[in-house]
N, C-alpha and C positions, 0 to 999 in steps of 0.2 A: 409333118409337124413334130413327130417324135425325133426324127433325125436332127431337126433344127434345135430342139431343146437339148439334145445330147451335145451339140456344138456350143450352145450359148451358156448353159449352166456352169460348166467348168470354168469358163472365163469370168463369169459373175463371181464364182467362188474365189478366183484369183484376185479380182478387184477388191473384194471384201477383205481378204487376207492382206493385200498390199496396203489398203487404207489403215487397217488395224496396226500393222507393223510400223508404218510411217508415223502414225499417231504416237506410238510408244517411243520411237526415236526422237520425235519433235519435243517431247516433254522430259527427256532424260537430262540429268544434271551432268554436264560435261566435266571430265577430269583433266588434270594437267600434270605433265612431266616437264622436264627442262626444255625439250624441243618444242612442245606445244606452247609453252609460255613465251618462248622466243618468237615464234611465228605471230602470236597475238600481239606481243609488244611491238613487233615490226609493223603490223597493220595499223597501229596507232601512231607510230613515229614517222614512218616513211612519207605519208601524205603531207606531213609538215616540213619535209625536206631534211629531217634528221636521220641520215642513213647510217653513217659510222661503220664500225666493224661488221655489223650484221649484214650490211649491203654486200660485203665481200664474202661472208660466210654462207648466207642463204639467199644471196641475190640470184643464184641460178634457179631458185624455186619461187620466183616472184609471182607466178600465177596463184600459188597457194596463199601467199600473203594478200594478194589482190582479192581473192575470194572472201577471206575473212573481213577485210576492210569494207567491201561492198555490203556484206551482211550487216555490219554494225552501222554503216551509213543509212541503210534502209530501215533497220529495226531498232536502232539505238545501241549505244556502247554498253553492252552488258553480256553476261554469259548466256542468257537465254537466246540472244541473237546467234551466238555460236552454235547452240543446240539446234536451232532451226536450220542453220546452214548445214550441219551434219545430217539432219533428217532429210533435207532436200537432196543432198548428195546420195544418201542411201536410196531414196525413191528413184533417182535417175539411174542408179546402178541396177536396181530391180527391173526397171523398164528395159534397159539394154540387154539384160540377161533373158528377158521374155522375148526380145527380138531374136536372140540366138535360138531359143527353143522353137519359135514360130517358123523360122526359115529352114530349120534343120529337120524337124520331125514331120511326118506325113499325117498322122491322125490328129484331128482337132482336139479331142479330149486329152491325148497324150501331151500335146503342146501346153495346154493349160496346167495340167498337173505337174509337168516338169518345171513350168514357170513358178508355180507355188513352192515347189521344193527348192528352186534356186533362190527365191526371195527369203526362204527360211534359213538357208545356209548363209546368205549375206547378213541376215539379221544377227547371227551369233558372233560375228567378227567384232573384235575390240577396235577395229579401225574407226568406227563411228563414235567412240567414246572420248577421243582426244582430238582437239582441233590442231592437228599437225598435218604432215603431208600424206599420212596413211589413207584417210578417206578419199581425198581427191585422186590419189594414185590408183586405188582400187576402181574408182569410177572410170578413169581414163582407160585403164586396162580392159574393163568390160566394154567400153566403146570400141576399142580396136578389135576385140574378138567379135563383137556384133558386126562390125564392118567386114571382117574377114569371112564370117559365115554368110553374109549377104552376097559377098563377091563370089563365093563358091556356087551360089545358086543363080544369080542374075546372068542373063545371056549377053548383056551389053555392059561390061564391068568397068569401063574406063573411069567413070565418075567415082566409083567406090575405090578403085585402085589409087586415085589421086587423094581421096578422102583419108585413106589409111596412111598415106605418106604425110599428109598435113597433121593428122592426129599424132603421128610419131614425132614430128618436129615440135609440136606444142607440148608433148609429154616430157620433153627434156627440161621444161621449165616447171614441171611438177616433181618428177623424179627421173633422173637421166637413165636409170636402168630400164625404165618402161619401154624405151625404144628397142630393146632387145626382142620384144615380142613381134614388133613389126618387121624387124630384120629376119627373124626365123620364118615368118609368114612369106616375106618376099623371096627368100632363098627357096622355099618350098614351091612357090609359084613359078620362079624363073628357071631354076636348075633343070627340071625335066625337059623344058623346051629347048635348052641349050645343048644338052648332052644326048638327047634322043635323036636317032637317025631318021625316024619317021614322024617327027614333031608336026603337029597340025598348024603351028604358027611359024612363019618365017623368022629366022634368027634376027634379021634387021629390025623386025617389028618388036621383038622381045627387048633388044638393046635400046630401041627408041623409048619403049615404055619404062624401062629401068632408069634411063637418063631423065625422063620427065618426072618420075617419082622422086629421084634424088633432088631435082630442082624444087619440087613442091616441099620436100622435107626441109630444105634450106630456108624456104619461105616461112615454114612453121617455126623453125628455130629462131628466125630473125624477128618475126612479128612482135613478140612481147618486148624485145629490146627497143623496137621502133615506138611502141606504145608507152614505154616507160615514162617519158616526159609528160604524158597526158595526166597521170595521177601522182607522180612524184616530182616536186619542184626542185630537184637536185640531180646532178649528173650521176649516172650509174657507175659505181666504181668497178675496178677489176674484180672478177669473181674467182674465188679459189677453184681450181680445176683438177690439179694433179695430186694433191695431198691426200684426199679422202680415200681413193682406191688403195693407197699405200699406208693407211692408218695402222693396220695390224703389223705390217713389216716394220714400221717406225717404232711402235710400242715395244716390240719384242727384240729387235736386233740392232737398233741404232746406238752406236758407240762412237766416241770421238776418234778412235783408232781405225775406223773402217775406211776412211778416205778423205779427200780434200774438203768436200762439202760438210762431212761429219765433223771434221776438225774445226772448221769455221763456226759451225753451230755450237760446238762445245765451248769454243772461246767466247762467243756471244753470251752464253748462259753461265759462264764461269765454272764449267765442269771439267773433271779430269778425263784423260783419254779413254779409260776403261769404265767410266760411269755411264749409266744408261741415260739417253736423251729423251725426256718425256715429251709427248706430242703437243699437248696444249700449251705448256709454258714456252716451248720452242716456237709455236705458231704466234703466240702473243708477243714475245720479245722481237721476233723478226718483223712482225707487222708494224710495230711501233718504230723500229730502227730503219727498216728498209722499204716499207710499204707492202701492199698485198701481192703485187706481181713478183717482186724479188723474193718475198717470203714464200710464196707458192713454189718457186723454182728451187730455192735453197733447201727447204724442208723435204721436197720430193726427191731431190738428189741424195740427200742424207738417208732417206728411207730406202732408196734403190741400192745405195752402198751397203746398208745393213742387210738387205736381201741377198746381195751377191756374196757377202761375207759368210752367211749361214743358210744356203738355199735348202739343204737337206732337212735341217731343223724346221724351217718354215713349212715345207711340204708336209712333214710329219705332223706338225701342229694343226694344219688345215684338215688333214685326214682324220686326226683325233677329234676335231670339232664335228665333222660330218658323222662320225661313228660313236660319239660320246654317249648318247642316250641308250641305244641298244646294247652297246658293249659294256657299259658300266652297271647294267642291271637296274638302273633307275626307272621309275614309273614313266611310261609313255602314254598314259591315258589322258584324254582331254580333261581340263579342270573347269567346272561350271561355277560361275559366280552370279548370284542373284541379289539385287538391291531392291527393297520395297519399303516404303514408309520412312519414318525418321527423317523427314524433309529438313527440319530445323537443324538437326545434327549434321546432316550431309551438306547443307549450305555453309555451316561454320567450317566444316572440313575443307570445302572448296575454297572459301576465303582464306583459311589458314595456309593452304597449299600455295595459293598465289602470293600471299604475303611473304612466305618463306622463300619462294623463288625470286621475288622482287629483291629481297635482302641479298641473295646470292649474286644477282645481277649488279647491284650497287657495289658490292665488295669486289667484284671482278672488273668493274668498268675501267678503272685506271690502268689495269694490266693490258687492256686492249685499246689503248689510245683514247681514253675517255669515251668509250662507247655509250651513246645516249641510252638513258633508262627512263621508263615511265612506270608509274604505279599501276600495275594491272589488277591489284587486289580490289580496286574500286569497281571493277566490272561486276564483282559478285554482289554489289549493293543494289544494282538495278534489276529489273525484271520486265517481262512482257505480260500484260494482264491475261490474254487468252491462253498463253502457255502455262501460266500459273493455274488457271482454271482447269486446263487439261491435266496438269500435274496433280491437282487435287482429286480429280476423278480417277486417275490411274495410279496414284500413290507414288509417282516418280519411279515406276517400274523400269528396271534395267536388267537385261540378261546378256551375259557374255560368256564365251567359251574360249579358254586359252589352249591352243593346240600345240603339241610338241614339235620341235624342229624336224624330227624324223618323219612326221606325217607327210610332208611335201615330197621327199624323194620316194617314199613308199607308194603313194598314190601315182606318182609318175611312172613307176615300174608297172603298176597294175594297168594303167592306161596304155603303156607300151605293149603289154601282152594283148590287150583288146585290139589295138591298132594292127598288130600282127595277124590276128585271127579274122579281123573284119576289114579288108582292104578298102571298101567303099567309104569307111569313116576316117581313114588316115588323114585326109586333107584337113579335117576339122580338128583332130586330136594332136597331130604332130607339133604345131606351133605351141600348144599348151605344154606338151611334154618337154620340148626343147627349152622353152622359157623357164619352166620349173627347175629342171636340172641345172641349167646355166646359172640361175639365180641362187640356188643352194650353194654351188661352188663359189660364186662371187661373194656372197655374204660371209661365208666361212673364211675366204681368203682376205677380204678387206676389213670386215668388222669383227671377226672372231665369233660370230653367232648373232642371234637376234631374231626371235620368231616373228616380231612385228613386221619385219621387212618381207616376209614370205606370205602374208595374208592374202594378197591379191592372187598369187599363184595357187594357193590352197583353194580359194573360192572357185577359180576357173577349173581346177581339177575336180572338185566336188560336183560342179554343174556338168562337166563333161561326162563324168561317171553316171550321173543321173540320165543324161540324154542317151547314152549308150544302152541304159537299161530300158528306156522307152522305145528305142528305135527299132523299126522293122529291119530285116536284112537289107542292107544298102546295095545299090548297084555299083558297078565299077566305072561309073561315068568320069571322064576326065574333068579337071578344073576348066573353067571357061577360058577362052582365048583372050590374050591381052589386046 
């Protein structure tokens, strides 16, 4: 009886904590920045067949738009429906992290306390405050890690191996960089079997499993495109693919004198050979004149010419971004933000933010080929009664912590040291480490920074660190056979 209570009580505590944290997330007043407003606007316009430039700009993240569309269809077109959607995603993320703790740790109480800590870490992220791609991205990342953790433990892992590939394919319609985690896990699973002389699995079987995973990945990437006509009564336009990884190179180095494509772009914009080519005006002008496919090609070529013209400066700027916070002496402490009460004032601020963003969209619509616009400010006028009652009870409580950029590579180094000292935990930790480091470099090289892009990696690192603290000395058991 005592042993049974020791096993049940921690999980009851986890359930209570999870319900409390989900309740807080459900009643929060969501905030909006330009990306979030654009996703919400698309969720209102695309089901009416009004796709426009947004279809080419964020059409690759159509599952995010679909999620917010379905939330407003089910609960009404208001900001409370978006808050419920974010709360639901948060709850799913916590459940998936609990799966990781369950299949990784041996002690029942350690599993529950680690799950409580994981939910607490997830609660502090700002990803759930904005209805953009951040929250769905973190949830999909947690799903892939949970699948990987289960694959490491299950003795017949073919189903989970295929599930990981399917999630990776679908993740490209949330955020394309999420597939890097599945790639890191796949390399970790396959490489030892291919290079080891005494591998337990025949090489032909490894190759067959890899080919099957690639096929399932393609199915995952294609499924949302096939489903597009089901909820959007308009053809899906060409989606920008090449320009965004080259955003920083374009902003910093693009000049008309760099090459043929740069000269063509300068001519279209009416710029001199030595004048800097701005990214967004170039994208808008070429979209209107040439269409999205040629616009994508031309702007990407100009960015590559700029990169070839000054590669050393670009590398130095990326390194400066990675080292900016610790080297500049700036504070690298997390910043806590707490909102409580003042619901009327915060409602007005929410409506004002949406109205201001609506005005920006209307002013820019003509530049992007009369991109359709809808008044999203009206969403702040409606509400859901039970959410309002919950908000009255909890006072609209919202707690977020903004973590510095340097936190992600720092935790990656800590986890790397732990993986070196604990060989039995390497299989669980290495995909997290590889994803975090790769993402840091990718964000610095493509966007020039941005902590919000790293929140998923930061959460996985924090949970991995928690698991290693609770874990007993692990065995050197090999990963399961493919």
